[in-house]
C-alpha positions as CSV (number, residue, x, y, z in Angstrom):
1,X,0.0,0.0,0.0
2,X,2.8,2.4,0.8
3,X,4.4,1.7,-2.6
4,X,1.1,2.5,-4.3
5,X,0.6,5.6,-2.3
6,X,4.1,6.8,-3.1
7,X,3.6,6.2,-6.9
8,X,0.3,8.1,-6.8
9,X,2.0,10.9,-5.0
10,X,4.7,11.0,-7.7
11,X,2.1,11.1,-10.4
12,X,0.2,13.9,-8.6
13,X,3.4,15.8,-8.2
14,X,4.1,15.7,-12.0
15,X,0.6,16.8,-12.8
16,X,0.6,19.6,-10.3
17,X,4.1,20.8,-10.7
18,X,4.6,20.7,-14.5
19,X,1.8,23.1,-15.4
20,X,3.6,25.6,-13.2
21,X,6.9,25.0,-15.0
22,X,5.1,25.4,-18.4
23,X,3.4,28.6,-17.2
24,X,6.8,30.0,-16.3
25,X,8.2,29.0,-19.7
26,X,5.3,30.8,-21.4
27,X,5.9,33.8,-19.2
28,X,9.6,33.9,-20.3
29,X,8.5,33.6,-23.9
30,X,10.2,30.2,-24.3
31,X,8.3,28.1,-26.8
32,X,7.7,24.5,-25.9
33,X,6.9,22.0,-28.7
34,X,3.6,20.2,-28.2
35,X,5.2,16.7,-27.7
36,X,7.6,18.2,-25.1
37,X,4.8,20.1,-23.4
38,X,2.8,16.9,-23.1
39,X,5.9,15.0,-21.8
40,X,6.4,17.7,-19.1
41,X,2.8,17.5,-17.9
42,X,2.7,13.7,-17.9
43,X,6.1,13.2,-16.4
44,X,7.6,11.3,-19.3
45,X,11.3,10.9,-19.9
46,X,12.8,13.8,-21.9
47,X,16.3,14.2,-23.5
48,X,17.5,17.7,-24.3
49,X,19.6,18.0,-27.5
50,X,21.9,20.9,-28.6
51,X,21.7,22.7,-31.9
52,X,25.3,23.8,-32.5
53,X,26.2,20.4,-33.7
54,X,23.5,20.9,-36.4
55,X,24.5,24.4,-37.6
56,X,28.3,24.4,-36.9
57,X,29.3,20.7,-36.5
58,X,28.3,19.2,-39.9
59,X,27.5,20.3,-43.4
60,X,24.0,20.1,-45.0
61,X,22.3,17.7,-45.5
62,X,24.3,15.4,-43.2
63,X,23.5,17.6,-40.3
64,X,19.7,17.3,-40.9
65,X,19.9,13.6,-41.4
66,X,21.9,13.2,-38.2
67,X,19.5,15.4,-36.2
68,X,16.5,13.4,-37.4
69,X,18.3,10.1,-36.7
70,X,19.3,11.2,-33.2
71,X,15.7,12.2,-32.4
72,X,14.5,8.8,-33.7
73,X,17.0,6.9,-31.5
74,X,15.9,8.9,-28.5
75,X,12.2,8.0,-29.2
76,X,12.9,4.3,-29.9
77,X,14.7,4.0,-26.5
78,X,11.8,5.4,-24.4
79,X,12.3,9.2,-24.2
80,X,11.0,12.3,-25.9
81,X,13.7,14.4,-27.7
82,X,13.8,18.1,-27.1
83,X,16.2,19.9,-29.5
84,X,16.9,23.4,-28.2
85,X,17.6,26.5,-30.3
86,X,16.7,30.2,-30.6
87,X,14.6,31.0,-33.7
88,X,13.8,34.6,-34.6
89,X,14.8,35.6,-31.1
90,X,12.5,33.1,-29.5
91,X,14.0,30.2,-27.4
92,X,12.5,26.8,-28.5
93,X,12.5,23.6,-26.5
94,X,11.7,21.0,-29.1
95,X,11.8,21.7,-32.8
96,X,9.5,20.6,-35.6
97,X,10.9,18.8,-38.7
98,X,10.5,22.1,-40.6
99,X,12.4,24.0,-37.9
100,X,15.1,21.4,-37.9
101,X,15.5,21.7,-41.6
102,X,15.5,25.5,-41.5
103,X,18.3,25.5,-38.9
104,X,20.2,22.8,-40.8
105,X,20.1,24.9,-44.0
106,X,21.2,28.1,-42.2
107,X,24.4,26.4,-41.0
108,X,26.9,28.8,-39.5
109,X,24.7,31.8,-40.3
110,X,22.9,30.8,-37.1
111,X,24.9,32.4,-34.2
112,X,26.8,30.0,-32.0
113,X,25.1,30.7,-28.7
114,X,26.6,30.0,-25.3
115,X,25.0,31.3,-22.0
116,X,26.8,34.6,-22.5
117,X,25.1,35.2,-25.8
118,X,21.5,34.2,-25.0
119,X,20.2,37.7,-24.1
120,X,21.8,39.4,-27.2
121,X,20.5,36.8,-29.6
122,X,17.0,37.1,-28.2
123,X,17.1,40.9,-28.1
124,X,18.3,41.0,-31.8
125,X,15.6,38.6,-32.9
126,X,18.3,36.4,-34.3
127,X,18.8,32.7,-34.9
128,X,20.9,31.0,-32.3
129,X,22.4,27.5,-32.2
130,X,22.8,26.6,-28.6
131,X,26.1,25.2,-27.2
132,X,26.4,22.9,-24.2
133,X,26.1,25.8,-21.7
134,X,23.1,27.4,-23.3
135,X,21.3,24.1,-23.9
136,X,21.9,23.2,-20.2
137,X,20.5,26.6,-19.2
138,X,17.2,26.1,-21.1
139,X,16.9,22.4,-20.1
140,X,17.2,23.4,-16.5
141,X,14.5,26.0,-16.9
142,X,12.1,23.3,-18.1
143,X,13.2,20.8,-15.5
144,X,14.8,18.5,-18.0
145,X,17.4,16.4,-16.3
146,X,19.2,14.7,-19.2
147,X,21.1,16.3,-22.0
148,X,22.9,14.5,-24.9
149,X,25.7,16.0,-26.8
150,X,28.8,15.0,-28.8
151,X,31.5,16.3,-26.6
152,X,32.0,19.3,-24.2
153,X,34.3,22.2,-24.3
154,X,37.2,22.4,-21.9
155,X,40.4,24.1,-20.9
156,X,42.4,24.9,-24.1
157,X,46.0,24.1,-24.3
158,X,48.1,26.9,-22.7
159,X,44.8,27.9,-21.0
160,X,46.8,28.6,-17.8
161,X,48.2,31.6,-19.7
162,X,45.4,32.5,-22.1
163,X,42.5,31.9,-19.7
164,X,40.7,30.2,-22.6
165,X,38.3,28.0,-20.7
166,X,34.9,26.9,-22.1
167,X,31.8,28.2,-20.4
168,X,30.5,24.6,-20.5
169,X,32.7,23.8,-17.4
170,X,31.2,26.7,-15.4
171,X,27.7,25.7,-16.4
172,X,28.3,22.1,-15.2
173,X,29.2,23.5,-11.8
174,X,26.0,25.5,-11.4
175,X,23.3,23.8,-13.4
176,X,21.7,20.5,-12.3
177,X,21.6,18.7,-15.6
178,X,23.3,15.4,-16.5
179,X,25.4,15.7,-19.7
180,X,25.9,12.6,-21.7
181,X,28.9,13.1,-23.9
182,X,31.9,11.3,-25.5
183,X,34.2,13.3,-23.3
184,X,36.6,16.0,-24.4
185,X,38.7,16.2,-27.6
186,X,42.4,15.7,-27.2
187,X,42.9,19.0,-29.0
188,X,42.1,20.4,-25.5
189,X,44.0,20.0,-22.2
190,X,42.1,17.1,-20.7
191,X,43.9,16.8,-17.4
192,X,43.4,20.5,-16.7
193,X,39.7,20.2,-17.8
194,X,39.1,17.5,-15.3
195,X,40.9,19.5,-12.6
196,X,38.7,22.5,-13.3
197,X,35.5,20.3,-13.1
198,X,36.7,19.0,-9.8
199,X,37.1,22.6,-8.5
200,X,33.5,23.3,-9.7
201,X,32.2,20.3,-7.7
202,X,31.2,18.3,-10.8
203,X,30.8,14.6,-10.6
204,X,32.6,13.0,-13.6
205,X,31.6,9.4,-14.4
206,X,32.8,7.1,-17.2
207,X,30.5,4.5,-18.7
208,X,31.8,1.0,-18.6
209,X,35.3,2.0,-18.0
210,X,37.6,3.7,-15.4
211,X,39.1,6.0,-18.0
212,X,37.7,9.2,-19.2
213,X,37.1,9.1,-23.0
214,X,38.7,11.6,-25.4
215,X,35.9,12.0,-27.9
216,X,37.4,10.2,-31.0
217,X,39.3,7.7,-28.9
218,X,38.2,5.6,-26.0
219,X,41.2,6.4,-23.8
220,X,42.6,9.7,-22.7
221,X,45.1,8.5,-20.1
222,X,43.0,10.1,-17.4
223,X,41.3,8.0,-14.8
224,X,37.9,8.9,-13.1
225,X,36.7,8.2,-9.6
226,X,33.3,7.1,-10.7
227,X,32.4,4.2,-13.0
228,X,28.9,3.5,-14.1
229,X,28.0,0.2,-15.9
230,X,24.4,0.6,-16.8
231,X,21.6,3.1,-17.4
232,X,20.2,2.1,-14.0
233,X,23.4,2.9,-12.2
234,X,23.6,6.3,-13.9
235,X,20.0,7.0,-13.0
236,X,20.7,6.3,-9.3
237,X,23.7,8.7,-9.4
238,X,21.5,11.5,-10.9
239,X,18.7,10.8,-8.5
240,X,21.0,11.0,-5.5
241,X,22.4,14.3,-6.7
242,X,18.9,15.7,-7.1
243,X,17.7,14.5,-3.7
244,X,20.9,16.0,-2.0
245,X,20.2,19.3,-3.7
246,X,23.8,19.6,-4.9
247,X,22.8,22.0,-7.6
248,X,25.6,21.0,-10.0
249,X,25.6,18.9,-13.1
250,X,27.0,15.5,-13.8
251,X,29.3,14.7,-16.7
252,X,29.0,11.2,-18.1
253,X,31.8,10.1,-20.5
254,X,30.6,7.5,-23.0
255,X,33.4,5.9,-25.1
256,X,33.0,5.9,-28.8
257,X,31.6,2.5,-29.9
258,X,34.0,-0.3,-30.8
259,X,32.6,-0.5,-34.3
260,X,33.8,3.1,-34.9
261,X,37.0,3.0,-32.7
262,X,39.3,2.4,-35.7
263,X,38.0,5.5,-37.5
264,X,38.3,7.4,-34.2
265,X,41.9,6.3,-33.7
266,X,42.7,7.4,-37.2
267,X,41.3,10.9,-36.4
268,X,43.1,10.9,-33.1
269,X,46.4,10.2,-34.8
270,X,45.8,13.2,-37.1
271,X,45.1,15.4,-34.1
272,X,48.4,14.4,-32.5
273,X,50.2,15.1,-35.9
274,X,48.6,18.5,-36.0
275,X,49.6,19.3,-32.4
276,X,53.2,18.4,-33.1
277,X,53.1,20.7,-36.1
278,X,52.0,23.6,-33.9
279,X,55.3,23.2,-32.0
280,X,57.5,22.9,-35.1
281,X,55.8,25.9,-36.8
282,X,55.7,27.9,-33.5
283,X,51.9,28.3,-33.5
284,X,50.7,29.4,-30.1
285,X,47.8,30.9,-28.2
286,X,44.4,31.3,-29.8
287,X,45.9,30.3,-33.2
288,X,46.4,26.7,-32.1
289,X,42.8,25.4,-32.2
290,X,41.8,26.7,-35.6
291,X,45.1,25.4,-37.0
292,X,44.6,22.0,-35.6
293,X,41.0,21.7,-36.7
294,X,42.0,22.7,-40.3
295,X,44.9,20.2,-40.4
296,X,42.7,17.4,-39.0
297,X,40.1,18.0,-41.7
298,X,42.9,17.9,-44.3
299,X,44.5,14.8,-43.0
300,X,41.3,12.7,-42.4
301,X,38.9,13.6,-45.2
302,X,35.5,12.4,-44.2
303,X,36.7,10.1,-41.4
304,X,36.2,12.7,-38.6
305,X,32.6,13.3,-39.7
306,X,31.7,9.6,-39.8
307,X,33.2,9.1,-36.3
308,X,31.4,12.2,-35.0
309,X,28.0,10.9,-36.3
310,X,28.6,7.4,-34.8
311,X,29.4,8.7,-31.3
312,X,26.5,11.2,-31.1
313,X,24.1,8.4,-32.1
314,X,25.6,6.2,-29.4
315,X,25.3,8.9,-26.8
316,X,21.7,9.4,-27.8
317,X,21.0,5.7,-27.3
318,X,22.7,5.7,-23.8
319,X,21.1,9.0,-22.8
320,X,17.6,7.9,-23.7
321,X,18.0,4.7,-21.7
322,X,19.3,6.7,-18.7
323,X,16.4,9.1,-18.9
324,X,13.9,6.2,-19.0
325,X,15.7,4.5,-16.1
326,X,15.6,7.8,-14.1
327,X,11.8,8.2,-14.7
328,X,11.2,4.5,-13.6
329,X,13.3,5.0,-10.5
330,X,11.5,8.2,-9.5
331,X,8.1,6.6,-10.1
332,X,9.0,3.5,-8.0
């Protein structure tokens, strides 16, 4: 009887609380797609998705095809996808197929929007493709606990001198959203990135391994203190963080799938080659990242895109399962 009463209380909580959240979103002029709105009211599992990967991460039409496929994977694994973007100055949580296509065709003409840029993009009535930090911000506003992305930003090489640190890391320290990612690209300073996350009080967990993944490759050489082996274990970690009121995010590192590991290793080798070239050619500071990205593209052809698509799809699969497991846990 107590279990039934608890479940009824949870259901009542969803139905009484979610309309208040939706009222707030409406008040803030944040447009919520019908399917996401229904999911919020009914307490269904939801997975937030970023839009920078659509506009800036891939060319058209591969970006549109990938966006649709990622949403399909989320649905097939028990959750409702909510791609987040700013269209004509209006933040959207959940996009229609036509809106996804519009954003895909715009490509880099849509402004890359981190938390810093949200107000200006809205004020200008512009199009904004949300990065990790901006997507986390809007997901938290809607009470969405799970967010799937490709990888996160980090501390750039020589960041101790340039102070070039991604706002993603600060956002993880202050926004209670779990980020499902393939880790951090080795183009960045991964050890310093993990140190910064520790300073911010962010739990970093690796999925099925003790080693933090480095986006294109399964290994970074950096160990983590927290290993999760199933969606259910991940859900328990998220639930504990929520109940404790820690107020910070959780970063899950999901290794690139074995089937794509060879392509990923090829890209990783190109990254290391490009990094060595920065030394021999005396490229430093803010010039390092664009140089390395350009050289990796030249050295790998389409391999980096294929590996990128594979890992984001895998992250969507794992993230949807975690979201469904979290909902089941909270309803039990």
